[in-house]
C-alpha positions as CSV (number, residue, x, y, z in Angstrom):
1,M,10.4,-10.8,27.8
2,R,9.9,-12.5,31.2
3,F,13.5,-11.5,32.6
4,G,13.3,-10.8,36.3
5,T,9.8,-12.3,37.0
6,S,10.8,-14.7,39.6
7,T,9.9,-14.2,43.1
8,A,11.0,-15.6,46.4
9,A,9.6,-19.0,47.3
10,S,9.3,-21.3,50.0
11,S,12.6,-23.5,49.9
12,L,10.6,-26.7,49.8
13,E,9.4,-25.7,46.4
14,R,11.2,-26.1,43.0
15,P,11.4,-23.3,40.3
16,P,9.4,-23.6,37.4
17,G,11.0,-25.1,34.2
18,P,10.3,-27.0,31.0
19,N,9.5,-30.6,30.5
20,G,11.8,-32.8,29.0
21,L,11.9,-35.6,26.7
22,P,12.0,-39.1,28.1
23,V,15.8,-40.4,28.4
24,V,17.4,-37.4,27.3
25,G,15.5,-34.6,29.0
26,T,16.2,-31.1,27.4
27,Q,19.5,-32.3,25.8
28,V,18.1,-32.3,22.3
29,S,16.6,-29.0,22.5
30,F,19.6,-27.5,23.9
31,L,21.7,-29.0,21.4
32,R,19.6,-28.2,18.6
33,D,19.5,-24.6,19.5
34,P,21.7,-23.9,22.5
35,Y,21.7,-20.1,22.6
36,G,18.0,-20.0,21.9
37,F,17.4,-22.6,24.8
38,M,19.1,-20.7,27.5
39,T,17.7,-17.5,26.4
40,G,14.1,-19.0,26.1
41,I,14.6,-20.5,29.7
42,A,15.3,-16.9,31.0
43,Q,12.5,-15.3,28.9
44,E,9.7,-17.7,29.9
45,Y,10.5,-18.9,33.5
46,G,12.5,-15.9,35.0
47,D,15.6,-15.5,37.3
48,I,15.6,-19.1,38.3
49,A,14.4,-22.2,36.5
50,S,14.9,-25.9,36.9
51,W,14.2,-29.2,35.2
52,E,15.2,-32.9,35.1
53,D,17.9,-34.0,32.8
54,P,19.4,-37.7,32.5
55,G,22.2,-36.6,35.0
56,G,19.8,-35.1,37.3
57,L,18.2,-31.9,38.5
58,V,19.3,-28.8,36.6
59,Y,19.0,-24.9,37.8
60,Q,19.6,-22.1,35.7
61,L,20.3,-18.9,37.2
62,N,19.8,-15.7,35.3
63,H,20.1,-12.8,37.9
64,P,23.6,-11.3,38.7
65,E,22.7,-11.6,42.5
66,Y,22.2,-15.2,42.4
67,I,25.1,-15.9,40.2
68,E,27.4,-13.8,42.4
69,Q,26.1,-15.9,45.4
70,V,27.3,-19.0,43.7
71,L,30.6,-17.8,42.2
72,V,31.6,-15.4,45.2
73,G,29.7,-15.3,48.1
74,K,29.2,-19.1,49.0
75,N,31.8,-20.3,46.4
76,E,33.0,-23.0,49.1
77,Y,29.6,-24.5,48.6
78,Y,30.1,-25.4,44.9
79,I,32.6,-27.3,42.7
80,K,32.9,-27.7,39.1
81,G,31.1,-31.1,39.1
82,E,31.1,-34.2,37.3
83,Q,29.4,-32.9,34.2
84,F,31.9,-30.2,33.5
85,Q,34.8,-32.8,34.5
86,S,33.5,-35.5,32.0
87,I,33.7,-32.9,29.2
88,L,37.2,-31.5,29.8
89,R,39.0,-34.4,31.5
90,P,39.8,-36.6,28.4
91,V,41.9,-33.9,27.4
92,T,42.9,-31.6,30.0
93,G,43.2,-34.2,32.8
94,N,43.6,-32.5,36.3
95,G,44.6,-29.2,35.3
96,I,43.8,-26.2,37.1
97,L,40.6,-25.7,35.0
98,N,38.9,-28.4,36.3
99,S,40.8,-29.7,39.3
100,E,39.4,-29.1,42.7
101,G,40.8,-28.6,46.3
102,A,44.4,-29.1,47.3
103,V,45.5,-29.9,44.0
104,W,44.0,-26.9,42.6
105,R,45.4,-24.5,45.1
106,R,48.8,-25.8,45.0
107,N,49.1,-25.7,41.0
108,R,47.3,-22.5,40.9
109,H,49.8,-21.0,43.4
110,L,52.7,-22.5,41.1
111,I,51.5,-21.0,37.7
112,Q,50.3,-17.7,39.0
113,P,53.7,-15.8,38.9
114,A,53.3,-16.3,35.2
115,F,50.4,-14.0,35.2
116,H,51.8,-11.2,37.6
117,P,51.2,-7.8,36.2
118,Q,54.8,-7.1,35.9
119,R,55.4,-10.5,34.1
120,I,52.3,-9.6,31.8
121,Q,54.0,-6.4,31.0
122,E,56.8,-8.2,29.7
123,Y,54.8,-10.2,27.2
124,A,53.4,-6.8,25.6
125,T,56.2,-6.3,22.9
126,M,56.4,-10.2,22.2
127,M,52.6,-10.1,21.4
128,T,52.9,-7.1,19.0
129,E,55.8,-8.5,17.1
130,F,54.2,-11.8,16.9
131,T,51.2,-10.0,15.1
132,L,53.2,-8.2,12.7
133,E,55.0,-11.5,11.6
134,E,51.8,-13.0,11.3
135,I,50.1,-10.3,9.1
136,E,53.3,-9.6,7.0
137,P,52.4,-12.2,4.4
138,W,48.7,-11.1,3.9
139,S,48.2,-9.4,0.8
140,D,45.8,-6.6,-0.5
141,G,42.4,-8.3,-1.5
142,E,43.2,-11.6,-0.1
143,I,40.4,-13.6,1.7
144,R,41.7,-14.7,4.9
145,P,40.0,-17.6,7.3
146,I,40.2,-15.1,10.4
147,H,39.2,-17.8,13.0
148,E,42.1,-19.9,11.9
149,D,44.5,-17.0,11.7
150,M,43.6,-15.8,15.1
151,S,43.9,-19.3,16.6
152,S,47.2,-19.9,14.9
153,L,48.4,-16.4,16.3
154,T,47.3,-16.8,20.0
155,L,48.8,-20.2,20.0
156,K,52.1,-19.0,19.1
157,I,51.9,-16.3,21.6
158,V,51.0,-18.3,24.7
159,A,53.4,-21.2,23.8
160,R,56.3,-18.5,23.8
161,A,54.9,-16.4,26.7
162,L,54.1,-19.2,29.2
163,F,56.4,-21.9,28.4
164,G,59.0,-20.3,26.7
165,V,59.1,-22.1,23.5
166,G,58.4,-21.8,19.8
167,I,55.7,-24.0,18.2
168,D,55.4,-22.7,14.5
169,D,56.1,-26.1,13.2
170,H,53.5,-27.7,15.2
171,V,50.6,-25.1,15.2
172,D,48.6,-27.3,12.8
173,T,49.3,-30.4,15.1
174,V,48.1,-28.6,18.1
175,G,45.2,-26.5,16.6
176,S,43.5,-29.4,15.0
177,A,43.7,-31.5,17.7
178,L,42.2,-28.8,19.9
179,E,39.6,-28.1,17.3
180,D,38.7,-31.9,17.0
181,F,38.3,-32.0,20.8
182,M,35.9,-28.9,21.0
183,L,33.8,-30.3,18.2
184,A,33.6,-34.0,19.5
185,S,32.5,-32.7,23.2
186,E,29.5,-31.1,21.6
187,T,27.7,-34.2,20.6
188,L,24.5,-35.6,22.3
189,S,26.1,-39.0,23.0
190,H,29.0,-37.3,24.8
191,Y,26.4,-35.8,27.3
192,V,24.0,-38.6,27.7
193,L,26.0,-41.8,27.6
194,P,27.9,-43.4,30.4
195,P,31.7,-42.2,30.0
196,S,32.5,-46.1,29.4
197,V,30.8,-46.0,26.2
198,P,33.0,-45.9,23.4
199,T,31.3,-43.5,21.3
200,P,32.6,-42.0,18.0
201,S,33.3,-38.5,19.5
202,R,35.0,-40.1,22.4
203,R,37.2,-41.9,20.3
204,Q,37.9,-38.7,18.5
205,I,38.9,-36.9,21.7
206,Q,41.1,-39.8,22.4
207,R,43.0,-39.4,19.1
208,S,43.1,-35.6,19.9
209,R,44.7,-36.5,23.4
210,E,47.2,-38.5,21.5
211,R,48.3,-36.1,19.0
212,L,48.9,-33.6,21.8
213,D,50.8,-35.6,24.1
214,G,53.4,-36.5,21.8
215,L,54.3,-32.6,21.6
216,I,53.5,-31.8,25.1
217,Y,56.1,-34.2,26.5
218,Q,58.8,-33.2,24.2
219,I,58.1,-29.8,25.4
220,I,58.3,-30.9,29.2
221,D,61.7,-32.7,28.2
222,E,63.1,-29.9,26.6
223,R,62.3,-27.6,29.7
224,R,63.9,-30.1,31.9
225,A,67.0,-30.3,29.9
226,N,67.2,-26.7,29.5
227,P,65.4,-24.9,32.2
228,T,64.8,-21.2,32.0
229,D,64.3,-18.3,34.8
230,H,60.8,-18.0,33.5
231,G,58.1,-20.1,32.1
232,V,55.2,-22.2,33.8
233,I,56.9,-25.5,33.0
234,S,60.3,-24.6,34.5
235,K,58.4,-23.3,37.5
236,L,56.4,-26.5,38.0
237,L,59.6,-28.8,37.8
238,E,61.7,-26.3,40.0
239,V,59.4,-25.8,42.9
240,S,58.1,-29.3,43.1
241,E,61.5,-30.7,43.2
242,D,62.7,-28.2,45.8
243,E,59.6,-29.0,48.0
244,G,60.1,-32.7,47.5
245,E,56.9,-32.6,46.0
246,R,57.8,-33.4,42.6
247,L,54.8,-33.4,40.0
248,S,54.6,-36.3,37.6
249,D,55.2,-35.4,33.9
250,E,51.5,-36.4,33.4
251,Q,50.5,-33.7,36.1
252,I,52.7,-31.1,34.4
253,R,51.2,-32.1,31.0
254,D,47.8,-31.7,32.2
255,E,48.4,-28.0,33.1
256,V,50.4,-27.4,29.9
257,V,47.2,-28.5,27.9
258,T,45.0,-26.6,30.0
259,L,46.9,-23.5,29.5
260,L,47.2,-23.9,25.9
261,L,43.7,-24.5,25.2
262,A,42.5,-21.8,27.9
263,G,45.1,-19.4,26.8
264,H,44.7,-19.1,23.2
265,E,41.1,-20.2,22.8
266,T,39.0,-17.4,24.3
267,T,41.3,-14.5,22.8
268,A,41.2,-16.1,19.2
269,L,37.4,-16.2,19.5
270,S,37.1,-12.7,21.1
271,L,39.1,-11.4,18.1
272,T,37.1,-13.2,15.6
273,F,33.9,-12.0,17.0
274,T,35.3,-8.4,17.3
275,A,36.3,-8.4,13.5
276,Y,32.8,-9.7,12.6
277,L,31.1,-7.0,14.5
278,L,33.4,-4.4,13.2
279,S,32.8,-5.5,9.7
280,K,29.0,-4.9,10.5
281,N,29.5,-1.7,12.2
282,P,31.6,0.6,9.8
283,A,30.8,3.7,12.2
284,V,32.5,1.8,15.0
285,E,35.5,0.6,13.0
286,A,35.8,4.4,11.6
287,K,36.1,5.5,15.3
288,L,38.5,2.7,16.4
289,V,40.7,3.5,13.5
290,A,40.6,7.0,14.2
291,E,41.9,6.6,17.6
292,L,44.7,4.5,16.5
293,E,46.1,6.8,14.0
294,E,45.7,9.8,16.6
295,E,47.2,7.7,19.5
296,L,49.8,5.6,17.8
297,D,50.7,8.0,14.7
298,G,51.9,4.7,12.8
299,E,53.9,3.1,15.4
300,P,53.0,-0.3,16.8
301,P,51.0,-0.3,20.1
302,T,53.2,-0.7,23.3
303,M,51.9,-1.4,26.7
304,A,52.3,2.3,27.4
305,D,49.9,3.4,24.5
306,L,46.9,1.3,26.3
307,A,46.2,3.7,28.6
308,D,45.1,6.2,25.7
309,L,43.3,3.6,23.7
310,T,40.2,3.7,25.8
311,Y,38.1,3.3,22.6
312,T,39.9,0.2,21.8
313,E,39.2,-1.2,25.4
314,R,35.5,-0.4,24.9
315,V,35.3,-2.2,21.5
316,V,36.9,-5.3,23.2
317,K,34.5,-5.2,26.2
318,E,31.3,-4.7,24.1
319,S,32.4,-7.5,21.9
320,M,32.8,-9.6,24.7
321,R,29.5,-8.7,26.1
322,L,27.9,-9.2,23.1
323,Y,29.6,-12.7,22.1
324,P,31.1,-13.7,25.2
325,P,33.8,-16.5,24.2
326,V,32.5,-18.8,27.2
327,P,28.9,-18.6,26.8
328,G,28.4,-20.4,30.2
329,I,29.5,-21.7,33.6
330,V,28.4,-24.9,35.6
331,R,28.7,-25.7,39.0
332,E,27.6,-28.5,41.3
333,P,26.7,-27.9,45.0
334,V,28.3,-30.1,47.9
335,K,26.0,-29.0,50.3
336,P,22.4,-27.5,50.3
337,D,22.1,-23.9,49.5
338,V,19.3,-21.4,49.0
339,V,19.0,-19.1,46.1
340,G,16.4,-17.1,45.3
341,G,14.1,-18.6,47.9
342,Y,14.6,-22.2,46.3
343,E,16.7,-25.0,48.0
344,I,19.4,-26.2,45.6
345,P,20.5,-29.7,46.7
346,P,23.9,-31.3,46.5
347,G,24.5,-33.1,43.2
348,A,22.2,-30.8,41.1
349,T,23.8,-28.8,38.1
350,V,23.6,-25.1,38.4
351,R,24.1,-23.3,35.2
352,M,24.8,-19.6,34.7
353,H,25.2,-18.1,31.4
354,Q,27.2,-14.9,30.3
355,W,25.0,-15.2,27.0
356,V,21.9,-14.6,28.7
357,V,23.0,-12.1,31.3
358,H,25.1,-10.0,29.0
359,R,22.3,-9.5,26.8
360,D,19.3,-8.8,29.7
361,P,17.4,-5.6,28.9
362,R,17.6,-4.9,32.5
363,W,21.1,-4.1,32.7
364,Y,21.8,-2.9,28.9
365,D,19.8,-0.6,26.7
366,D,19.3,-1.9,23.3
367,P,21.2,-5.1,24.4
368,L,21.5,-6.7,21.0
369,A,23.2,-3.6,19.6
370,F,27.1,-3.2,19.4
371,E,27.7,-0.1,21.1
372,P,31.2,0.5,22.7
373,D,30.4,3.8,23.7
374,R,28.0,2.4,26.4
375,W,31.1,1.6,28.5
376,T,31.2,4.9,30.2
377,D,32.6,5.1,34.1
378,E,29.1,5.9,35.1
379,M,27.5,3.1,33.2
380,E,29.9,0.4,34.6
381,A,29.6,2.0,38.1
382,D,25.7,1.3,37.9
383,L,25.9,-2.2,36.6
384,P,25.2,-4.9,38.9
385,K,27.9,-7.2,40.2
386,L,28.2,-10.1,37.6
387,A,25.9,-8.6,35.1
388,Y,29.1,-8.8,33.2
389,F,31.3,-11.9,33.9
390,P,33.1,-12.7,30.7
391,F,36.1,-14.3,33.0
392,A,33.7,-15.9,35.7
393,A,34.4,-14.4,39.4
394,G,35.6,-15.4,42.6
395,P,38.5,-17.6,43.4
396,R,37.7,-19.6,40.3
397,R,37.8,-16.5,38.1
398,C,40.0,-16.8,35.1
399,I,43.9,-16.9,36.0
400,G,44.9,-15.4,32.6
401,D,42.1,-12.6,32.4
402,R,44.9,-9.7,32.5
403,F,46.9,-11.8,29.9
404,A,43.8,-12.1,27.6
405,M,42.7,-8.4,27.8
406,L,46.4,-7.2,27.1
407,E,46.7,-9.5,24.0
408,A,43.1,-8.6,22.9
409,R,43.8,-5.0,22.6
410,L,47.3,-5.1,21.2
411,L,46.4,-7.7,18.7
412,L,43.3,-5.8,17.8
413,A,45.1,-2.4,17.4
414,T,48.2,-4.0,15.6
415,I,45.8,-5.6,13.0
416,Y,43.6,-2.7,12.3
417,Q,46.4,0.0,12.0
418,R,47.1,-2.0,8.9
419,Y,44.1,-3.6,7.5
420,H,40.4,-3.2,7.2
421,L,38.5,-6.7,7.1
422,E,35.5,-6.9,4.9
423,L,33.3,-9.7,5.8
424,V,32.8,-12.0,2.6
425,P,29.2,-11.4,1.5
426,G,26.6,-14.3,2.6
427,T,28.8,-15.1,5.7
428,D,26.7,-15.9,8.7
429,L,28.0,-16.3,12.3
430,D,26.5,-19.5,13.4
431,L,27.8,-20.8,17.0
432,L,28.3,-24.1,18.5
433,A,28.1,-24.0,22.3
434,T,30.8,-26.3,23.4
435,I,32.9,-25.2,26.4
436,T,33.4,-22.2,24.2
437,A,31.4,-20.4,21.8
438,R,32.9,-21.4,18.5
439,P,31.8,-20.6,15.0
440,T,30.2,-23.5,13.3
441,H,32.0,-22.5,9.9
442,E,35.0,-20.4,9.1
443,I,34.7,-16.7,9.0
444,P,36.2,-15.6,5.9
445,M,37.2,-11.7,5.3
446,V,39.0,-9.9,2.7
447,A,41.9,-8.0,3.8
448,H,42.5,-4.6,2.4
449,E,45.5,-2.4,3.1
450,R,45.3,0.9,4.8
451,A,46.4,3.6,2.7
């Protein structure tokens, strides 16, 4: 491996990197094997690499110090950038995930109360109850589509917690629309061809948006007619009206879709990957179940129990290290910066991959092993900043990180109290690299009731 071999250089030079193909650059290599590509770049070229793609100059940063500079230290130099916008905007519009400047600051401020620690505590009981309802119909020996199950469950939770509405009758509509969007955004034509070209993938994305919009505007109308004391939509309606800066329904729609997508997708993936890893590591599952039996004594987990479920938390952390639901982040500088001795000009694309850094042997012993016990206080104290960043960092750190960690631990504990999940023989975990790391195929697992 060549992790860590870059040295400081003149800011007039460019870092080394691969030579791409005419017209498409490295995009074919990336889409053919995205995880191998990003890892191979780090191994061959070190902590910083660069190359030309159809959209311009690309830099890949592979060292936590460089990533911290971009996301935290000099975050004001960077925006999400056009490449990121072109992928998300067709469905999420101008929501807080991809908006910039004054719009982002205003809307994040309006949404923030829904993620206040005290409010998040109030969601705990609801999360556990929804999980118990979801797994109640499972039968012993039944094969379950785990990713589909986790997506359905987390979608119901985020809708109820953040918007105060039940969408049980619409889960298939929302889930399939978001699924189609994620798959379509992964195609080569989506990356290479101008946005004005109506490719099949873009037509699929437009159909996804239309299916979502019918439900989302219905939810907005419902909240306008029946406002609540809590809930993101009511807050957006209420605050904007009081300040004389009423948001349009389209602006509110953008935030709702953004939170539906981001609020359920990453946790569903985290639980799917965790179930897969536990099925491959029976000793880890046994230790997890032993903690649940000792600390919960057969009762559903509560917020108060989480402090005692230390191994459960380590399992979630380790799963998100090895299989980060968001495998990479992109930024675009708006003013020149120097990173690792190299100048990065405005308009370039900067890539930072959790997938690469989380598996770097400099920071993690035996990095490809699933070892929750590695997460000791001493290990975390010694870990460089941003050697672990599943929720990004800096001002644009995921607004729902606490919500996601609470949800992942409670759902995992509730499910594994009652079931052992066995991977169907012959099932492989192949991943797409869209905005998130998604299984190429469903992950079927046999649900065995615990005695």
